[in-house]
N, C-alpha and C positions, 0 to 999 in steps of 0.2 A: 509497620513499615515493611516494604518488600525489597528484594534484592535489587530490582530495577530502580526503585526510588532512591535507595542509598547511593547507587552509582551516579545517578543524575544529580543528587544533592552534592556529592563530592566534586563533580565536574563543574557545577555552578560556583561552589564556595572556594575550592582550592584547585581549580582546573589546570593551572600551570605546573603543579607539583607532580613529580613522578609517582606512579602507583605500582608499576611493575618494572623491574630491571631484569632482563633475560639476555644472556650472552652479551653483556655490556650494552644492550639496546634498551634505553629507558622509554617508557610510554607514560605520558601524563594522564591524569584523570580525564581531562577533556578529550584527548585523543582516544582513550579507551571507550569513553561514552559514545563518541562519534562512530567508531568501528562497530561497537555493539549495536547501535541503532541501524547502521547500514546492513549488518548481517541479519538483524531481526526482519528488516524489510525484505531481504533476499529470501529468508525462510518463508515469509508470508507469500511472496511471489511464487514460490514453489508449492504452495498449498498447505503449509504447516499452520495449524491453528491452535486454539486453546486446548489444553490437555493432551495434545499429540505428543508422542514420545520421540525424542531425538537422541540417538546413541552417539556418544563421543568417545572414540578410541584413538587417542593422540598421546604422543610423548609430551614431556614438558614443553610448552610453547605458548605464545600469546594467543594463538587461535583456540586453544582449549578454553581459556577464560572468556574470549569473545563469544564463542559458541554457548557456553554456560549462561552468561548474562543475557544473551539474545533470547534464549529460551525463557529466562525470567521475565523479560519485558513482554514477551508474547503470551505468557500464561501457559506455554507448552512446558513439557517436563524433560529435564536433562537426565540422561541415563549414562553416567560415566562407566566406561567399560575397562576392565583390567587388561592391560596390554599383553599379559601373559596367558590370557584365555586361549584355549584351543577351539577348533571348529565346533565340536559337539557342545561345548559350554556356550559359545557364541550363538549357535543356532537356538539353544534353549532360551537364552536371555532375550533374543529378538522376538521369539514367539510369546514368551511369558509377559514381557512388557509391552508387546504390540507396537514395536518401533516402526515409525513411518519413514525415518531417514537416518542413516549413519553419517557421521563426520569422522574422517580418519586420515591417516598418513598413507602414502603409497605402499609402504612396507606391510601394512595391514589390509589394504584395499582388496587384495586377492582373496582374503577370507570371505568378504562380502560378495564378491563376484562369483565365487564357487558355490554359494548357497543355492541348492536346487529347489527347496521347498520354502519360498519366502513367505513371511507373514502377509495376510490379506491386504493390510494397509500400506505395505512397503512401497515407497514411491521412487526414490533415487538415492544416489550416493554422492557425497561431497568429499573431495580429496584435497588435502593440504599439500599440494605439490603436483608433480607430473605423473599422470597415470592415463592409460589409453581409454578408460571408461569413466563415466560419471562426470560431475561438474567440478571445476577447479575452484577451490575456496577463494583465492585472491580475485578471480574474475567475477565470481558471484557477489562478493562483498563490494568490489569497486563499482559495479554497475547500478548502485542503488542510492537512495537518499539517506542523509545523516540526520534527518528530522526525528524527533522523539516519537517513540511508539507508545501509545497508551491504550492498553487493552482492559483496563479496569481490574487488574490483578489485585487480590487481597491476601492478607497474611495467612489465611487458612487454606489457600490454594497450594497444591503440591508443586514444589520447585524441582525436586529430583527424586530419583529412585536409585538407591544403592543396594547392590546385591551382596548378601552375606556369603562368607565362605563356610562350607559345611563339611562334616566328616562323613555323613550318610545322607542319601537323598539328594534333592536338587537345591540350589541356592534359593533363598527367599528374597524377594524385592521389598525393601523397606522404603515406604513413602515418607518423605520429609517435606514439610511445608516451609514456606518462607519464615513463618513464625518460629518453627522448630530450629531453623538454622540461626536465627537471631538469638534465641534463648541459649543455644549451645555456645555461641560466641561470647555472650555475656557471662556465662558460667565459667568459661576459660579465663576471661579477664578477671573475674572475682577470685578465682583460685590463684592466679599468678600475682 
């Protein structure tokens, strides 16, 4: 099973139940699935495809989850970025993972707009809020279809790249598949 499939299954089975509550704003499984599909279509419209890397540098918010699962639907790879990274670390991560698009908050967007030496596949910036450059998350999401996206993603496809913290040298990108993430969840459930 993939991350996208589990979300769609929950939306079909228990769609009216809350899946996220953030700042007293609940989102149901069905609402999240709809938002994820719309954002997945938006990413496709911007040219993001299978195995493309999408950096996500956001504080806690619904949009982080929407972005993460949209990547899972597309077969693209989510690259969560530590919000405490400095420009040098961010520059390294973008080049190392070959990010094509970052999704970020206005407070972090300046990091991306100051990068002088962008990775070759770097396309555009999506900002969750008001910022003079890039695309606005809410506008990109609202202008698309909520129909399911099926890109034939499999358990062995990479779902995310997490960067390690290191004491010497550069961080290493750890590639985790959809299957890895399910195994990890099952292991936590078994331990608890």
